[in-house]
N, C-alpha and C positions, 0 to 999 in steps of 0.2 A: 419665348412662349413656353408655358408650362407643359409637361408631358401629357396630362389629361386633355388640356385645351387643344394641343397639337393633334392628338389622336382623334378627338371629336371632329375637328376641322377636316382631317384627312378622310374620315368616313363620310362626312356630309358632302365633301367635295367630289367624291367618286361615286356616290349613291345615285341610282336611277330614279329614285322617288323619295317620299318621306321615310324617315328612320325614327322609330319610336324611342322614347327615353328608356324603356325597358330593354330594348335591343342594344342600345348604346351601353347601358349599365352592364349587361351580360357580356358583351363583347370585350369590354375593357376591364371587367372584374372590379368595378368600383360601385359605390352607392348611387342611387338616383339623385341624392342631394349633390354629390360631386358632379354629376352630369348637368344638373340645373345650374350649378355655379359656373361650370365651364361655358355653358350657353350664354349665361348672363354676361360674363366677361368678354366673350367674343362679340356679342351685340354692342357692348360699350366701346369696343375697338373699331366699330364700323361695319362689321359683317352683317349682312341682311339675312337673318335666320328667322323664318316664319315657323310658328308652332301651332298645330291644330289638334285639339283634344280628340283622341281616338285614332289619329293618323300618325303624328310624329312631327319631326323637324325637317325643314327643307332649307338648303342654302340657295337663295335666289340671286341671280345676276351679280356676281362678285367682281368688283373692280379693284380689289386689294391684292397686292402682290404677296405671295406666301410660298414657302418651300413646299407645302402640301399641294397648292394649286399648280406649281411648276411640275411636280412629279407626276401629276395626272396626265400631262401632255408630253412627258419625256419619251423620246424614241431612241433606240440604239442601246449602247453600252451603259454601264453603271452611271447613275446620276452623280455628278461631282459635288463636292462640299458647297453647300449653300448657307450663307448667313443673311437672314432677312431682318432688318431693323425697322422699328416704328419711326425713327428719326435719327439723323446724324448730320454732321457738318459736311462730310464728303465721303462717298463710298470709295473713291480712289485712295484717299489718305488712310482709311482703315485697312484696305487690302494691301497697300504698300508696307504698312507696319507689320502685318501678319505674314507677308511673303517670306520673311527671313526665318520663319518657324517651319519651313519645309513643306508648305502647302503644295498640292499637286496641280498640274495644268488643268484649267477649267474651274478651279475654285472661284467662287463668285460671292460678291457682297451686293445686296440690294437694299433699298430703303424706300419707305413710303414717302419720305420727303427729305430734302437736304437743306440745311441752313446756309451752307457755304459752297454749293456746287460750283465747280470751276471749269472754265474753257481754257483756250490757249492764252498765254501771257497773263494768267491770273484773273481774266475776266469772269464776272459772275454769270453762272448759269441758273436762272430762276427755276426752282424745283418745288412747286406747291404740293401739298399733301394729296396723294391719291389722284393726281392729275397727269402723271407721266410715269415712264419706266426710267428709273435711276439705277444703273447697273455698272458694276466693274468686274472684269474677268481677268484672271491671272494666266499668263502664258509663259512657258519656259522653252522657247524655240531653240536655244543654244546656237544662235547664228550671229554673224557679224553685226556691228552697230549699224552698218549701212542698210540693213534689212528693215529698220524701224519704219521708214516712210512707206515701204510697200505693205507693211502690216496694217497701217492706217487705211491705205487704199483698199486692201482686202476687206477689212471690217466695214468700211463705208458701203461697199457693194453688198456684203451680207446683210446689213441692216436694211438697205433700200429694197433688196429682194424680199426680205421677210415682211416688210410693210406692205408691199404690193401684193404679195401672196395672200396674206390674211385679211387685207381690206378689200381684196378683189378688184384692184385697179390696174390699168394697163401697165405693161412692162415698160421700164424706163420713164415713167411719169414722175418718179422721184429723181431730182437732179442733184448734182454735187457742186459745191463751191470749194475749190482747192483751199485747204487740203482736207478739211475735216468736218464740213457742215453739209447737211442734207436739206434740200428745199422742196416744197410741194406748193403748187399754185403760186410760185414767186415769193414765198415766204419761208423762213427758216422753221424746220420742224424737229431737227436733231443736231446735236453737237457730239463730237467724238474726240476724246483726249487720251493719247497714248503716252505713257510715261515709262521709260526704261531704266534699268539699273545695269551698269556695265561692270564686267570683271576686268579690273585694271591689268592683271597679269596676262590674261589671254587676249585682251582687247575684243572680247566677245560679249554679246548680250546675255547677261545672267538671267534676267526675267523682265517681262513687260506687264504693265497693268493698263488695261484698256477700259477707259470710262466711257459710257454711252448714256446720254440723256435724250429721251424722246418725249415730246409733248403729244399726249394721246387724247385727252378729253378736254372739253371747253373749260376755259378759266379766264380770269381777268388779268392780263399782262400789265406790268408797269407801263406808264405813259410812254417812256423812251423806247419800249420794245413793241408796243401795240401795232405799229405800222410795218414791222419787219418779221414778226413771229406769228406762228399759227399752230394748230393742233390737228392731228389726223382726223378726228371725227368731224370737225368743222369743215375741213377741206373735202372729205369723201362722203360724208353722211353715213359712214359705216362705224360700228362700235366693235372694236377689237378686244378680245380677252387679254388682259395684261400678262397673265401667267402663260398663256399659249405663246405669246410674242416673246416673252423671256426665254422659254424653253427653246424656241426656234433659233433665237440669236445666240444663246450660249452654245448650243450644239454646233452651229455653223462656225462660230469663232474658234472652237476647239479643233476644228478640222484644218486650221491654218498650217500651211507649209509654204516655203518659198515658191514652189512650183505652182501651188494654187493661187498665190498672190500674183504671180506673173500672168496667169491665165485670166485673172480678174481685171487686168490693166485695160484691156480693150473695152470692157463694159464700163469701167470707170471713165474712160475717155468719152464714150457715147453719152454718158450722163452729165458731163461737164458743160455748164452754161457760160464758162469764161472763154473757151476756145473761139477765136475770131473776134473777141471783144477788146475794146480799149480799157486799160485798167490803170489805177494808180498804185504803185508799189510802196509800201511803208516798211522800211528796214526794221527788223527786230520787233515788228508788230506795233510800232509807235505811230499813232494817228494824231498826236497832239501838234499844235503849232510850234511848240518849243523844241520838238524833235527835228530830225533831218527832213528836208523837203521831200515829198514823195516823188518818185520817178514815174513818168508816164510811158506806157508801152502797150504793144499789141500782143495778146496771147496767141501763140502759134501752135501750141500743142502741149502734151504731157509726156515726159521722157520715160524710159524703161525702168528708172529707179523712182518714179513718182514725182519727179521734179517738174516744176512749171517752166515751160519754155516761152520766152518772150522776145520781141524785137523792139528796141527803143526807137524813138523818133529820129535819132541820128544814125540809125541803121545797124546798131550793135545787137548781136544775138546773145541772150543771157539764159542761164538756167538757175532757177530759184529753188533752193532746198529749205529755206526758212523765210520768215517774214510774213507779211500780211498784204493782201491785195483787196481793192474795192473797185467796183465798176466805175468807170470814168463818169464825171458829171452827175453825181447823185444816184447812181444805180444801186443795186442790192449791196448792202454793206457786209 
């Protein structure tokens, strides 16, 4: 976004009422023509800016993610580096490439849409324009590789709590399907993908990129997803500001420590709808008939490292650290 457009958007985002073109021009030390051009471009990008002669411009009900909008809701220390794109293939892919350039913890990439958003095992995460929050956050925890599952546990709880807080819905109404999906009203609302890079010499985690995709506003899902996916507004009847939610989640993710992750485990367990359920275990995420036959088991709990604890039909106790599970006999996938 150009500097003038960005500054105009920042002023309109934080203003308590209409802002005149004259005031914008004087504040930014540019011509009225430059202000008009910036307003025109912002409108063409989808920003709902109303203008009334004699009063000025007002930004009304913005559902578009922006650095300016996030900064309005930021609380605490300095706002981390934010890259907000009109469109991209995958926010995780962009942040992974940029991580080697020395970006600090909390640096984030967001996009209004993704053409190739990914979940676990390369599955597509549908990311229509301005219908959800598509966000990736960089962390440099400098911990062992074994901490990665707990990082996903921690982020899942952070996102669930942020959704409940801002939508004004009861605590623990957002449930978790091990290891990285959030559900509301029995349907998937969010997917989380954690990708780490290991330092081979120290066998420690160099950095992790946490991708978060949340369905916020009503949209038409593809036929194969319509029965299992939902959005926050449809489920709750509440309209959440996308920039406030982004600020809340980024701040919470940045507060990650192994200690905070361990503290989040009990909340994660309470949210799990798999515990006590019969599931089919798909090794390496393979659900196809050509792959290995799924193993049926009862979920008995979630371990202290985030592993799924199960007991098979023949009495064996197992701990799963990878793979995919589905509820037995056509349950939630």
